[in-house]
C-alpha positions as CSV (number, residue, x, y, z in Angstrom):
1,X,118.3,117.9,93.2
2,X,114.9,119.5,93.7
3,X,113.7,119.9,97.2
4,X,110.4,121.4,98.3
5,X,107.6,121.5,100.9
6,X,103.9,121.0,101.0
7,X,102.8,124.6,101.3
8,X,99.6,126.3,102.4
9,X,97.2,127.7,99.8
10,X,95.7,130.1,102.3
11,X,95.1,133.3,100.4
12,X,95.4,131.8,97.0
13,X,97.6,129.6,94.9
14,X,99.8,132.5,93.8
15,X,100.7,133.1,97.5
16,X,101.6,129.4,97.9
17,X,104.2,129.8,95.1
18,X,105.6,132.9,96.9
19,X,105.8,130.9,100.2
20,X,107.6,128.1,98.4
21,X,110.1,130.5,96.8
22,X,110.8,132.2,100.2
23,X,111.6,128.7,101.6
24,X,114.1,128.0,98.8
25,X,111.9,125.4,97.1
26,X,112.6,124.1,93.6
27,X,109.5,122.0,93.7
28,X,106.3,122.1,95.7
29,X,103.1,120.4,96.8
30,X,99.7,121.9,97.5
31,X,96.1,120.8,98.1
32,X,93.8,121.7,95.3
33,X,91.2,123.0,97.8
34,X,90.2,122.5,101.4
35,X,91.6,119.0,102.2
36,X,89.0,118.2,104.9
37,X,85.7,119.3,103.4
38,X,83.6,118.4,100.4
39,X,82.8,122.0,99.4
40,X,84.7,123.2,96.3
41,X,85.2,126.9,95.7
42,X,85.6,128.0,92.0
43,X,89.2,128.7,90.9
44,X,90.1,132.3,90.4
45,X,91.4,132.7,86.8
46,X,93.6,135.7,87.8
47,X,95.1,133.8,90.8
48,X,95.8,130.7,88.6
49,X,97.4,132.9,85.9
50,X,99.7,134.5,88.6
51,X,100.4,131.0,90.0
52,X,101.6,129.9,86.6
53,X,103.6,133.0,86.0
54,X,105.4,132.9,89.4
55,X,106.3,129.2,89.3
56,X,107.9,129.8,85.9
57,X,109.7,132.9,87.2
58,X,111.0,131.0,90.2
59,X,111.7,127.8,88.3
60,X,109.5,125.7,90.7
61,X,108.9,122.4,89.0
62,X,107.3,120.0,89.1
63,X,104.2,120.9,91.1
64,X,102.4,118.1,93.0
65,X,98.7,118.4,94.1
66,X,97.5,116.2,96.9
67,X,94.0,114.8,96.9
68,X,91.4,115.7,99.5
69,X,91.8,113.7,102.7
70,X,88.1,112.6,102.7
71,X,88.5,110.7,99.5
72,X,88.6,106.9,100.1
73,X,88.9,104.9,96.9
74,X,88.8,101.6,98.8
75,X,85.7,102.4,100.9
76,X,83.2,99.6,101.5
77,X,80.4,102.2,101.9
78,X,78.7,102.7,98.5
79,X,77.8,106.4,99.1
80,X,81.3,107.3,100.2
81,X,82.9,105.2,97.4
82,X,80.8,107.0,94.7
83,X,81.4,110.4,96.2
84,X,85.2,109.7,96.4
85,X,85.3,108.9,92.7
86,X,83.4,112.1,91.9
87,X,85.7,114.2,94.2
88,X,88.8,112.5,92.8
89,X,87.8,113.7,89.3
90,X,87.3,117.2,90.7
91,X,90.8,117.1,92.1
92,X,92.2,115.8,88.8
93,X,90.5,118.6,86.9
94,X,91.8,121.3,89.3
95,X,95.3,119.8,89.1
96,X,95.2,120.3,85.3
97,X,93.7,123.8,85.6
98,X,96.7,124.8,87.7
99,X,99.0,123.3,85.2
100,X,100.5,121.0,87.8
101,X,102.2,117.9,86.6
102,X,101.1,115.4,89.2
103,X,98.1,114.4,91.4
104,X,99.1,112.4,94.5
105,X,96.5,110.1,96.1
106,X,96.4,107.6,99.0
107,X,94.9,104.3,97.9
108,X,92.4,104.2,100.7
109,X,91.2,101.8,103.5
110,X,88.4,99.5,104.4
111,X,88.9,98.0,107.9
112,X,88.1,94.3,108.1
113,X,88.3,93.8,104.3
114,X,90.9,91.6,102.6
115,X,93.7,93.5,100.8
116,X,92.8,91.8,97.6
117,X,89.3,93.1,97.8
118,X,90.6,96.6,98.5
119,X,93.0,96.4,95.6
120,X,90.1,95.6,93.2
121,X,88.1,98.4,94.8
122,X,90.8,101.0,94.2
123,X,91.6,99.9,90.7
124,X,87.9,100.0,89.7
125,X,87.6,103.5,91.2
126,X,90.6,104.7,89.3
127,X,89.3,103.2,86.1
128,X,86.0,104.9,86.6
129,X,87.6,108.2,87.4
130,X,89.8,108.1,84.3
131,X,86.8,107.1,82.2
132,X,84.9,110.1,83.4
133,X,87.9,112.4,82.8
134,X,90.9,111.3,80.7
135,X,93.9,112.5,82.7
136,X,96.4,114.9,81.3
137,X,98.2,115.2,84.6
138,X,99.8,112.0,85.9
139,X,98.2,110.3,88.9
140,X,100.7,109.1,91.5
141,X,99.8,106.4,94.0
142,X,101.3,107.0,97.4
143,X,102.4,104.1,99.6
144,X,100.9,103.9,103.1
145,X,102.1,102.9,106.5
146,X,99.5,100.1,106.7
147,X,97.6,101.5,109.7
148,X,93.9,101.4,110.3
149,X,93.1,99.0,107.4
150,X,95.1,101.0,104.8
151,X,95.9,99.2,101.5
152,X,99.1,100.1,99.5
153,X,101.7,99.5,102.2
154,X,103.7,97.1,100.0
155,X,105.0,97.7,96.5
156,X,103.3,94.4,95.5
157,X,99.9,95.8,96.5
158,X,100.5,99.1,94.6
159,X,101.6,97.1,91.6
160,X,98.5,94.9,91.7
161,X,96.4,98.1,91.5
162,X,98.4,99.3,88.5
163,X,98.1,96.0,86.7
164,X,94.3,96.3,86.8
165,X,94.2,99.7,85.3
166,X,92.9,100.4,81.7
167,X,95.2,103.4,81.3
168,X,98.3,102.6,83.4
169,X,100.5,104.9,81.3
170,X,99.1,107.9,83.2
171,X,99.8,106.4,86.6
172,X,103.0,106.4,88.6
173,X,104.0,106.3,92.3
174,X,105.1,108.8,95.0
175,X,107.2,107.1,97.6
176,X,106.8,108.3,101.2
177,X,109.9,107.5,103.3
178,X,108.1,107.7,106.6
179,X,105.2,105.4,105.4
180,X,107.7,103.0,103.9
181,X,109.8,102.7,107.0
182,X,106.7,102.2,109.2
183,X,105.5,99.6,106.8
184,X,108.7,97.6,107.0
185,X,111.1,99.0,104.4
186,X,114.4,99.7,106.2
187,X,116.4,102.5,104.6
188,X,118.7,103.2,107.6
189,X,121.7,101.8,105.7
190,X,123.2,101.9,102.1
191,X,122.3,98.2,101.8
192,X,118.7,98.9,102.8
193,X,118.4,101.8,100.3
194,X,119.8,99.5,97.6
195,X,117.3,96.8,98.5
196,X,114.4,99.2,98.2
197,X,115.6,100.4,94.9
198,X,115.6,96.9,93.6
199,X,112.2,96.2,95.2
200,X,110.7,99.2,93.4
201,X,112.3,98.2,90.1
202,X,111.1,94.6,90.4
203,X,107.5,95.5,91.1
204,X,106.1,98.8,89.8
205,X,109.3,99.7,88.0
206,X,111.7,102.6,88.8
207,X,110.3,104.4,85.7
208,X,107.0,105.0,87.5
209,X,108.7,106.7,90.5
210,X,108.0,110.4,89.8
211,X,108.2,111.9,93.3
212,X,109.1,111.3,96.9
213,X,107.7,112.5,100.2
214,X,110.9,113.0,102.2
215,X,109.9,112.5,105.9
216,X,111.6,111.0,108.9
217,X,109.6,108.7,111.1
218,X,108.8,109.4,114.7
219,X,107.7,105.8,115.4
220,X,109.7,102.5,115.3
221,X,110.6,100.5,112.2
222,X,107.7,98.3,111.0
223,X,105.3,99.9,113.5
224,X,102.7,100.6,110.9
225,X,102.1,104.0,112.5
226,X,102.3,107.1,110.3
227,X,104.0,109.9,112.2
228,X,106.2,112.2,110.2
229,X,109.2,113.8,111.8
230,X,112.1,116.2,111.0
231,X,114.8,115.0,108.6
232,X,117.5,113.1,110.4
233,X,115.9,113.5,113.8
234,X,113.6,110.4,113.7
235,X,114.1,106.6,113.5
236,X,115.5,106.7,110.0
237,X,118.2,109.1,110.9
238,X,120.8,111.1,109.0
239,X,122.8,108.2,107.7
240,X,119.6,106.7,106.1
241,X,118.7,109.9,104.4
242,X,122.3,110.4,103.2
243,X,122.2,107.0,101.6
244,X,118.8,107.6,100.0
245,X,119.6,111.1,98.7
246,X,122.8,110.0,97.1
247,X,121.6,106.7,95.6
248,X,121.7,106.7,91.8
249,X,118.0,105.7,91.5
250,X,116.8,108.5,93.7
251,X,119.1,111.5,93.2
252,X,117.0,113.1,90.4
253,X,113.6,112.4,91.9
254,X,111.8,115.6,93.1
255,X,111.5,115.5,96.9
256,X,108.7,117.1,98.9
257,X,109.0,117.4,102.7
258,X,105.8,117.1,104.8
259,X,107.7,117.5,108.0
260,X,106.0,119.1,111.1
261,X,105.5,122.9,111.0
262,X,105.4,123.8,114.7
263,X,107.5,126.9,114.4
264,X,108.7,129.2,111.5
265,X,112.1,127.7,111.8
266,X,111.1,124.1,111.1
267,X,110.9,124.3,107.3
268,X,114.2,126.2,106.9
269,X,115.9,123.7,109.3
270,X,114.7,120.7,107.3
271,X,115.7,122.3,104.0
272,X,119.2,123.0,105.3
273,X,119.5,119.5,106.7
274,X,118.3,117.8,103.5
275,X,120.7,119.9,101.3
276,X,123.6,119.2,103.7
277,X,123.3,115.4,103.1
278,X,123.7,115.6,99.4
279,X,127.2,114.9,98.0
280,X,128.3,117.1,95.2
281,X,124.9,118.9,94.9
């Protein structure tokens, strides 16, 4: 079972791989650039070459890239919508230059708009982006907690986006456990984990599930509040993660932890906890 973290790219992508290796990662996630700004610095060919060499040396695979936080593919504002599509294409191109397998993106939000309107908006944005740049990396749609007008907090909504795509073969999903729990998918028991496996299979299909964000939830079930927490220490709890990690549908899915990093001990503690919950690793 491949566990990893979202790691910082401060100092370069090759340093990010080194950080991931030191944390014991077998998979990893990074931003493709500054996640909170529009400015894009050119990639350093030597840094990218070293990134590729090190990830092969350390057997870190797959690599997930997360889109810029300013991108909003559901925006009702024309200027932001157009810019989001342009910037999404940039993130997709950078993902492929890195040799990463997946680009993870939130679907977006438009407060006050009907979910059906936002679903069309996101699908149109993705269709335009894939027309501008035919993807080689796979695009993964990440479920949301459903706060602040977010769309994509149910598997039905995510599936409706996929059904509207012209090139759905290049699109999968990344399931975030904290977001799902906050949105109303209860995985605290074996029965709950089985139910969500069946729900995924009956909507988007388990074959599209390519990655998971493994995060506990600080807030209550069905709160629609996105607050990540340490594995087993939040409202989902150890038993929920034990059931999830050992379920036949989820065992082989690469898992990225986006847990809080308040001290240097947080990541090692979460890695140890996640591994301890796996039967016959």
